[in-house]
VOTIDO-926248 format. One line per 4 residues: number of its first residue (from 1); for each residue x negated, y, z negated of N, C-alpha, C. Coordinates in steps of 0.05 Angstrom, whole numbers. Layout:
<sites>
NUM = X Y Z X Y Z X Y Z  ...
</sites>
This chain:
<sites>
1 = -1221 -165 -780 -1199 -176 -790 -1179 -146 -790  -1188 -119 -789 -1164 -116 -802 -1167 -99 -760  -1187 -103 -754 -1165 -100 -718 -1148 -123 -710  -1157 -146 -723 -1137 -163 -709 -1100 -150 -720
5 = -1103 -146 -749 -1084 -140 -754 -1078 -106 -741  -1090 -101 -729 -1072 -69 -718 -1071 -86 -694  -1088 -105 -675 -1073 -121 -652 -1037 -116 -659  -1042 -149 -670 -1017 -154 -675 -992 -140 -679
9 = -991 -116 -695 -973 -94 -704 -967 -82 -676  -996 -78 -669 -986 -65 -649 -961 -74 -624  -978 -97 -626 -963 -115 -595 -924 -125 -613  -928 -121 -633 -890 -129 -652 -882 -89 -639
13 = -901 -77 -651 -895 -61 -639 -879 -56 -614  -899 -65 -599 -898 -62 -569 -875 -76 -551  -862 -96 -569 -841 -121 -574 -825 -107 -581  -811 -104 -599 -790 -93 -606 -781 -60 -584
17 = -800 -35 -574 -793 -17 -551 -785 -27 -528  -805 -55 -518 -784 -66 -499 -762 -80 -518  -751 -99 -523 -723 -109 -531 -711 -85 -539  -711 -60 -540 -694 -35 -554 -692 -33 -520
21 = -706 -20 -505 -705 -5 -482 -695 -30 -452  -702 -43 -472 -678 -78 -449 -655 -60 -456  -648 -69 -473 -614 -67 -493 -594 -40 -473  -617 -23 -484 -605 8 -480 -606 9 -452
25 = -629 0 -422 -634 -12 -404 -596 -11 -392  -579 -40 -399 -557 -52 -391 -547 -30 -408  -545 -24 -418 -523 -5 -420 -527 22 -405  -550 31 -398 -552 51 -389 -545 43 -352
29 = -531 18 -347 -540 13 -308 -499 13 -311  -494 23 -325 -456 35 -324 -469 66 -303  -456 72 -282 -454 97 -275 -442 117 -280  -453 141 -274 -427 158 -284 -404 159 -264
33 = -378 163 -259 -369 169 -281 -358 165 -294  -374 128 -300 -359 108 -326 -379 106 -343  -399 119 -349 -418 111 -367 -408 131 -395  -397 120 -419 -394 127 -444 -376 133 -443
37 = -348 118 -410 -328 122 -431 -322 104 -446  -279 116 -457 -269 98 -491 -247 94 -477  -238 79 -486 -208 79 -481 -185 92 -491  -175 103 -475 -161 124 -488 -136 114 -514
41 = -128 96 -511 -107 78 -538 -117 63 -546  -111 61 -576 -125 47 -591 -101 5 -576  -137 -8 -588 -126 -26 -583 -102 -43 -591  -98 -26 -614 -74 -54 -618 -42 -36 -613
45 = -44 -23 -579 -30 -5 -582 -8 -25 -572  14 -34 -585 32 -47 -568 48 -39 -553  49 -14 -540 53 -14 -520 40 -14 -480  30 9 -500 -8 -3 -480 -2 -26 -482
49 = 6 -47 -492 -9 -82 -483 13 -92 -473  39 -73 -480 62 -85 -467 57 -84 -433  51 -55 -432 60 -55 -412 11 -57 -385  5 -68 -402 -12 -75 -384 -22 -106 -381
53 = 14 -133 -386 8 -157 -392 28 -165 -361  49 -142 -366 62 -137 -336 44 -136 -309  18 -112 -320 -2 -100 -286 -22 -137 -290  -24 -149 -311 -41 -170 -311 -32 -190 -303
57 = 4 -197 -309 17 -207 -291 12 -211 -258  14 -183 -257 20 -175 -230 3 -187 -207  -28 -171 -211 -53 -184 -207 -84 -191 -212  -70 -202 -221 -95 -207 -253 -94 -239 -248
61 = -70 -250 -271 -66 -270 -269 -75 -299 -244  -61 -293 -233 -81 -326 -200 -108 -332 -204  -118 -311 -221 -152 -322 -220 -154 -327 -247  -149 -313 -256 -155 -308 -281 -144 -333 -317
65 = -118 -327 -304 -96 -349 -305 -70 -342 -329  -60 -357 -344 -31 -338 -368 -53 -334 -387  -79 -350 -398 -81 -347 -418 -109 -327 -415  -116 -325 -400 -144 -311 -385 -165 -335 -395
69 = -169 -352 -388 -192 -376 -386 -182 -390 -372  -179 -384 -334 -172 -381 -307 -208 -389 -309  -239 -378 -315 -256 -374 -291 -276 -367 -323  -285 -384 -324 -317 -405 -347 -323 -369 -347
73 = -339 -351 -329 -360 -348 -338 -344 -314 -355  -316 -310 -358 -308 -280 -355 -283 -293 -370  -280 -317 -392 -262 -327 -409 -252 -309 -433  -221 -292 -427 -211 -259 -437 -207 -271 -470
77 = -194 -303 -473 -192 -319 -489 -205 -328 -517  -237 -323 -508 -255 -332 -513 -260 -314 -543  -267 -317 -575 -270 -309 -598 -269 -271 -598  -294 -274 -586 -319 -262 -598 -307 -238 -556
81 = -294 -237 -541 -283 -220 -526 -282 -185 -534  -255 -187 -556 -247 -166 -555 -269 -156 -570  -285 -159 -584 -319 -148 -595 -334 -133 -576  -321 -153 -549 -346 -135 -527 -335 -115 -511
85 = -308 -126 -509 -289 -97 -496 -297 -70 -517  -293 -77 -541 -295 -51 -552 -305 -34 -560  -341 -57 -564 -370 -51 -557 -374 -28 -514  -360 -46 -510 -368 -29 -481 -361 -27 -465
89 = -340 -12 -462 -316 -10 -455 -318 -5 -431  -335 19 -425 -344 31 -408 -341 11 -387  -361 -12 -394 -371 -33 -377 -358 -39 -366  -325 -60 -385 -308 -68 -361 -301 -54 -338
93 = -287 -27 -356 -277 -19 -344 -287 -11 -322  -300 -8 -320 -320 4 -292 -311 -22 -268  -321 -41 -288 -322 -66 -270 -283 -75 -256  -258 -75 -274 -252 -66 -257 -237 -43 -247
97 = -252 -21 -239 -239 8 -230 -252 -4 -205  -293 -20 -198 -302 -20 -173 -304 -49 -157  -299 -72 -178 -300 -80 -171 -342 -101 -179  -337 -138 -163 -361 -147 -159 -372 -155 -147
101 = -379 -157 -128 -391 -163 -107 -403 -198 -98  -411 -209 -131 -423 -221 -144 -400 -241 -147  -381 -241 -159 -366 -255 -182 -342 -257 -149  -332 -236 -131 -319 -237 -118 -281 -219 -130
105 = -304 -202 -152 -278 -194 -160 -285 -159 -148  -239 -163 -143 -239 -144 -125 -246 -107 -139  -242 -95 -119 -247 -62 -123 -215 -58 -133  -199 -52 -162 -180 -39 -165 -172 -4 -174
109 = -193 6 -170 -181 41 -167 -164 53 -149  -163 34 -122 -142 44 -89 -116 29 -119  -107 16 -134 -82 -2 -126 -80 10 -165  -100 10 -176 -88 17 -201 -96 36 -209
113 = -74 73 -224 -87 79 -234 -112 81 -271  -126 104 -273 -136 106 -289 -123 90 -318  -94 97 -318 -82 88 -346 -76 53 -337  -72 52 -304 -71 28 -324 -98 -2 -319
117 = -109 16 -308 -138 3 -321 -132 -9 -341  -145 16 -358 -141 10 -390 -123 -2 -407  -95 -2 -385 -64 -9 -401 -76 -45 -401  -84 -46 -372 -91 -87 -379 -114 -91 -381
121 = -127 -77 -399 -160 -80 -401 -150 -79 -450  -136 -68 -445 -131 -66 -478 -118 -104 -480  -91 -92 -462 -67 -128 -460 -101 -159 -474  -118 -148 -438 -140 -160 -445 -157 -172 -477
125 = -154 -139 -480 -164 -152 -521 -133 -171 -529  -120 -169 -532 -98 -190 -548 -109 -217 -532  -119 -222 -512 -133 -247 -505 -146 -266 -523  -146 -259 -533 -181 -264 -549 -159 -271 -587
129 = -137 -259 -591 -129 -266 -611 -119 -279 -612  -104 -285 -600 -84 -298 -593 -81 -323 -604  -73 -341 -620 -66 -368 -639 -65 -382 -624  -81 -403 -623 -79 -435 -619 -54 -449 -614
133 = -45 -454 -592 -20 -475 -603 -28 -495 -601  -12 -512 -618 1 -541 -614 5 -548 -600  -2 -574 -591 22 -585 -564 40 -588 -572  70 -601 -564 86 -599 -565 93 -632 -574
137 = 107 -638 -591 102 -674 -603 130 -680 -577  130 -681 -561 149 -701 -546 156 -681 -526  177 -684 -502 186 -672 -475 208 -650 -506  210 -631 -491 229 -603 -504 264 -613 -495
141 = 278 -611 -518 296 -628 -514 322 -599 -491  323 -605 -468 349 -596 -449 364 -610 -429  376 -588 -408 400 -625 -391 394 -604 -363  399 -577 -372 397 -567 -331 382 -540 -336
145 = 366 -545 -318 342 -508 -304 354 -506 -272  356 -477 -275 364 -462 -251 353 -448 -246  335 -430 -216 326 -412 -224 341 -382 -198  337 -372 -199 348 -350 -176 327 -327 -170
149 = 324 -314 -141 311 -297 -139 322 -293 -121  316 -262 -106 321 -246 -87 324 -267 -52  330 -259 -40 328 -278 -6 301 -269 4  302 -258 9 277 -237 15 263 -211 10
153 = 231 -223 18 226 -175 3 197 -175 10  187 -163 11 159 -149 17 142 -153 22  120 -150 25 102 -166 17 87 -139 -1  76 -144 -31 69 -120 -44 88 -113 -56
157 = 106 -121 -56 143 -128 -78 146 -134 -98  163 -121 -112 155 -141 -140 175 -157 -130  182 -187 -137 199 -211 -140 192 -213 -176  225 -212 -164 234 -212 -200 246 -241 -183
161 = 240 -260 -210 244 -288 -206 260 -294 -240  298 -309 -243 294 -319 -266 306 -350 -264  307 -351 -298 308 -387 -304 347 -402 -319  345 -409 -306 367 -414 -331 364 -438 -357
165 = 361 -440 -373 352 -460 -387 373 -469 -402  393 -510 -390 422 -499 -420 423 -527 -432  424 -530 -447 418 -564 -466 450 -572 -452  445 -596 -464 456 -626 -456 489 -616 -451
169 = 499 -603 -471 522 -596 -476 533 -566 -463  514 -564 -446 520 -536 -430 503 -510 -440  512 -511 -467 493 -485 -479 467 -480 -478  465 -452 -473 437 -442 -466 415 -441 -485
173 = 388 -445 -481 365 -462 -500 348 -435 -507  345 -415 -517 325 -397 -533 295 -406 -539  286 -369 -535 246 -387 -541 242 -401 -527  246 -425 -506 230 -436 -500 220 -414 -474
177 = 185 -435 -464 175 -428 -447 180 -431 -415  182 -422 -401 197 -435 -365 168 -431 -353  148 -450 -345 137 -446 -327 149 -434 -293  132 -407 -285 132 -409 -254 112 -406 -236
181 = 123 -413 -216 99 -429 -190 107 -420 -165  88 -424 -145 98 -423 -131 89 -440 -105  107 -437 -74 78 -468 -71 81 -465 -40  61 -453 -31 40 -426 -5 33 -463 11
185 = 40 -446 35 11 -474 55 2 -455 60  -31 -450 48 -49 -432 45 -72 -452 39  -87 -457 63 -119 -474 59 -95 -510 55  -85 -515 31 -71 -536 20 -47 -528 6
189 = -13 -556 12 1 -545 8 11 -543 -17  8 -546 -45 12 -550 -78 20 -518 -85  24 -540 -108 36 -504 -125 14 -495 -151  22 -473 -148 5 -445 -167 21 -428 -183
193 = 12 -445 -206 19 -423 -230 17 -406 -232  38 -388 -229 33 -356 -227 38 -343 -263  55 -366 -277 63 -345 -311 79 -353 -309  83 -353 -341 110 -366 -356 124 -350 -373
197 = 148 -349 -374 165 -323 -387 181 -336 -418  184 -331 -440 202 -344 -453 246 -339 -454  268 -363 -461 276 -346 -453 302 -339 -474  322 -320 -475 325 -305 -495 353 -329 -501
201 = 370 -297 -515 391 -317 -527 414 -322 -505  407 -321 -471 430 -324 -456 410 -351 -441  383 -364 -440 378 -391 -457 364 -382 -424  350 -360 -410 344 -336 -382 325 -330 -397
205 = 295 -343 -374 268 -327 -366 265 -306 -351  254 -283 -347 261 -272 -328 227 -267 -315  210 -266 -299 187 -263 -303 181 -247 -271  160 -225 -267 160 -212 -235 137 -217 -221
209 = 137 -231 -202 104 -235 -188 102 -216 -159  69 -211 -159 83 -197 -121 55 -223 -116  76 -228 -90 72 -234 -69 55 -221 -46  34 -243 -36 8 -226 -23 2 -229 2
213 = 22 -256 9 24 -250 36 49 -276 49  44 -263 78 77 -257 103 88 -295 102  105 -304 95 127 -327 109 133 -334 85  151 -358 93 186 -376 62 151 -388 53
217 = 168 -388 20 147 -391 0 176 -411 -26  164 -420 -33 183 -437 -51 174 -435 -77  208 -421 -95 188 -424 -114 207 -430 -152  188 -445 -171 190 -465 -185 187 -465 -208
221 = 212 -477 -226 220 -463 -239 213 -497 -266  199 -503 -283 198 -522 -289 188 -524 -327  201 -531 -338 212 -533 -361 209 -569 -383  189 -577 -381 179 -602 -399 187 -624 -367
225 = 206 -638 -364 215 -661 -347 222 -645 -330  240 -629 -333 257 -605 -316 248 -587 -291  254 -583 -268 245 -573 -245 269 -563 -224  266 -539 -229 283 -533 -202 277 -504 -182
229 = 271 -500 -154 266 -493 -150 290 -489 -122  268 -454 -109 292 -448 -89 269 -433 -70  275 -413 -47 268 -405 -20 260 -374 -28  245 -362 -12 242 -329 -7 240 -329 22
233 = 239 -312 39 230 -298 45 205 -281 48  191 -280 44 167 -260 48 158 -236 71  177 -215 78 171 -196 101 134 -191 110  128 -178 119 102 -162 123 111 -132 120
237 = 94 -139 108 103 -100 86 101 -79 116  117 -49 114 125 -35 125 110 -3 129  78 -15 108 55 0 100 41 -8 97  6 -1 101 -11 -24 96 -20 -30 72
241 = -25 -57 52 -12 -69 26 -47 -65 14  -63 -59 34 -95 -64 22 -96 -42 31  -121 -9 20 -132 -2 36 -163 -5 25  -177 4 35 -209 -8 48 -228 17 33
245 = -247 10 11 -254 39 8 -290 24 27  -295 47 33 -327 38 54 -339 63 53  -365 66 58 -386 93 69 -390 101 32  -385 131 31 -401 161 19 -382 174 16
249 = -371 197 6 -359 221 13 -364 235 27  -361 250 53 -369 274 60 -352 295 70  -364 316 87 -346 331 84 -323 336 106  -295 333 104 -290 336 132 -275 372 149
253 = -287 362 186 -272 389 197 -248 399 195  -235 374 186 -210 379 205 -187 351 197  -164 357 206 -150 327 208 -165 300 225  -165 271 218 -159 262 240 -163 262 260
257 = -171 248 277 -153 242 312 -169 215 309  -139 196 332 -148 181 330 -154 170 372  -159 150 366 -164 153 394 -161 117 394  -154 107 411 -136 79 415 -116 61 424
261 = -115 47 436 -82 31 432 -69 34 409  -36 38 411 -14 37 403 -21 19 388  -38 -11 385 -33 -33 378 -51 -21 341  -71 -10 349 -88 -10 330 -71 0 313
265 = -48 14 308 -42 27 284 -17 18 264  -13 -18 270 0 -24 269 -17 -40 247  7 -48 224 -3 -57 195 -23 -82 197  -39 -84 184 -67 -108 191 -49 -131 173
269 = -34 -125 156 -30 -153 144 -33 -181 157  -40 -192 143 -28 -231 164 -52 -219 191  -71 -204 203 -81 -215 218 -105 -186 224  -124 -182 236 -137 -166 238 -128 -145 260
273 = -134 -111 251 -130 -104 274 -133 -107 299  -134 -80 312 -140 -78 346 -169 -55 335  -196 -68 350 -215 -38 359 -198 -16 364  -211 3 349 -206 52 369 -226 51 338
277 = -219 66 361 -241 98 352 -231 116 333  -241 119 308 -215 135 293 -245 165 283  -239 193 295 -256 212 280 -243 228 250  -263 213 233 -239 228 205 -247 258 200
281 = -260 265 216 -269 298 217 -248 317 228  -231 300 243 -231 312 286 -240 304 297  -248 331 314 -253 324 350 -293 335 325  -283 350 315 -317 353 302 -335 355 288
285 = -329 322 290 -323 317 263 -361 299 257  -371 291 235 -402 278 224 -413 255 236  -376 248 250 -396 226 253 -414 223 274  -400 244 307 -421 245 334 -450 255 320
289 = -451 267 291 -478 266 285 -506 246 291  -487 209 279 -494 195 280 -502 185 303  -474 190 324 -481 185 349 -508 201 354  -511 220 355 -522 243 378 -561 221 365
293 = -559 220 335 -580 215 328 -585 190 335  -576 167 336 -573 147 355 -591 158 384  -574 169 397 -592 176 423 -616 180 420  -610 203 406 -649 216 406 -658 190 397
297 = -653 172 377 -682 149 368 -690 137 399  -665 130 414 -669 109 433 -676 125 454  -666 146 452 -692 150 487 -712 158 484  -728 171 451 -752 183 441 -766 144 452
301 = -748 133 432 -759 96 440 -766 90 475  -757 90 492 -749 87 509 -763 98 527  -775 115 526 -804 142 540 -821 129 526  -822 116 503 -850 107 498 -853 81 502
305 = -836 60 494 -838 40 518 -837 35 541  -835 56 556 -843 69 584 -860 63 589  -874 79 574 -913 86 587 -924 67 569  -924 60 547 -936 36 541 -933 20 563
309 = -911 10 574 -916 -10 584 -937 -7 615  -927 19 616 -949 26 649 -977 26 651  -992 29 622 -1017 21 608 -1034 -8 636  -1052 9 640 -1054 -21 668 -1078 -37 633
313 = -1090 -58 654 -1096 -80 629 -1123 -68 634  -1132 -86 619 -1162 -87 612 -1181 -94 630  -1194 -69 641 -1225 -80 680 -1197 -88 703  -1181 -82 701 -1158 -76 734 -1153 -42 730
317 = -1158 -38 754 -1158 -13 767 -1132 -7 795  -1113 -37 789 -1108 -16 810 -1080 7 814  -1064 14 820 -1048 36 816 -1020 24 815  -1011 30 790 -994 21 775 -958 41 784
321 = -943 28 793 -916 38 796 -895 34 781  -861 51 779 -846 47 757 -848 18 774  -844 10 797 -829 -35 799 -853 -42 773  -869 -44 775 -879 -58 764 -877 -63 730
325 = -865 -52 721 -867 -47 690 -838 -61 687  -832 -80 660 -813 -102 658 -796 -96 652  -776 -95 673 -744 -81 664 -737 -101 647  -745 -120 636 -721 -134 617 -713 -126 594
329 = -747 -112 586 -760 -102 558 -740 -82 558  -740 -68 585 -730 -38 590 -696 -38 581  -688 -70 594 -670 -67 596 -659 -78 564  -661 -89 550 -664 -104 521 -660 -88 505
333 = -678 -55 508 -673 -26 486 -650 -9 508  -648 -11 520 -618 4 533 -588 -8 518  -589 -38 535 -567 -59 499 -572 -66 479  -590 -51 467 -583 -56 437 -582 -27 431
337 = -581 -14 449 -575 21 427 -544 23 437  -527 20 460 -505 17 463 -504 6 447  -505 -24 444 -504 -40 411 -492 -27 393  -510 -12 388 -510 12 355 -484 30 356
341 = -495 40 389 -478 57 381 -440 50 375  -443 33 389 -404 13 391 -411 4 373  -434 -9 353 -418 -10 318 -413 4 302  -426 41 319 -421 57 303 -392 68 296
345 = -377 67 323 -362 81 336 -329 68 329  -339 36 326 -318 11 320 -328 5 270  -342 22 269 -347 4 231 -327 23 223  -326 16 199 -323 35 179 -326 53 168
349 = -327 73 174 -323 99 183 -302 103 202  -305 92 225 -286 112 248 -271 88 246  -253 69 231 -241 30 231 -224 62 236  -202 60 242 -161 75 237 -157 54 208
353 = -162 39 200 -158 31 178 -172 25 153  -199 33 154 -223 40 134 -219 70 123  -207 84 109 -210 105 96 -242 101 75  -269 130 94 -283 126 75 -284 147 48
357 = -294 145 30 -295 135 2 -298 164 -1
</sites>
C-alpha cells in the first residue's frame, strides 16, 4: 500500500514538474534580445497612448479594426488582453517587431522604431479597458456633411482627411463621431472603413490615413444617413516604401556593387522589379563563396556519376567508352547546377531590392 502511494506521489510531482516546465518553456520561446523586455512606458501613460493611437490608425487599423476586434484570434478589445500585455510584454513586442508567418502578421521593426512599437502596444492596452458604448437610439441629428482632402499624395505619405458636420440650421455639430472609409478597386470594389474621429467645436473631424497602393482612391465620410465623398490620386513613392529583410547578417567587404539593367533600380511598388545581380560586399563579396561551393559540389557529383555510369553491367565484358554513358543524366546534373547558381545570384542575398539582415 505504501509503495502505491509512493508511485502516486511521484507521478504527481512529475506531472507538476512537466506543467511548470511547459509554462516556463512557453515564456522561454521568446528569443533574445526580446526575452525579458519590459514596456518603458507606464501602461496608463496618456502621452504614449495618444502617440500609439496615431501609429495604430496608420498601420494596424486595416486588419484589427477601430476597436481592435477585427481578428478573432487577436481580439484587443477582450477584457483579459491588457493583463496578457502586462505579464508577457516581451512576447507581444517580439511579435510586433518580427511578425508572425502563421497569421500573416508583417514585421514592423523596419518601419517603426522601438519607441513607436512600445507606444502602439501601450495604446492597444487601452482597447481592453474601453467601455462598451450602447447603440444610439435613432439616427443622430444632422443636416449637411462635407469632406476635404489633398488631391494628390504619394504612397506611404500621410493623407489628412477632414469632414465638416452641420445641423439643419447650418450650425456646427460637436462631439459626434464621423466614420472615414476608402473605396478602391482591389479584388473587389467596396468601401473599407479606415477609422473614425469626433467633431470639434467647429464641427470638424480630422483623420490621418496612410495609403498603401497607387491609383485613384475615393475617400468617403459617413455620419448616420449622411455621406460625402471626394477623390484623390495616390502616386508612386519616390523611394522604396517597403524594404524586405532576408537572410542573416554577414560581414561586408566593401560597398555593394550592382550589375544589371537600369530598370532593376526602379521602385518595385506596384510591380515586380527586374532581376539583377547585387554583390552586397563588393567585388570581394562573400556571395562568391556560395557560388564556388556550389560549383565544387556539383563538379564532384558530376565526376562521380560519370564514373558510376561507365561501370559495365554484370556479365558484360565489352569495352565501354564515354559515348555509352547516358547523356541525358549528365545533362540534367549540369542543368540543376546552373539553375541552383542562378537562384543564388538572383535570390534574397543578391537581389537589388532586398537587404540582408
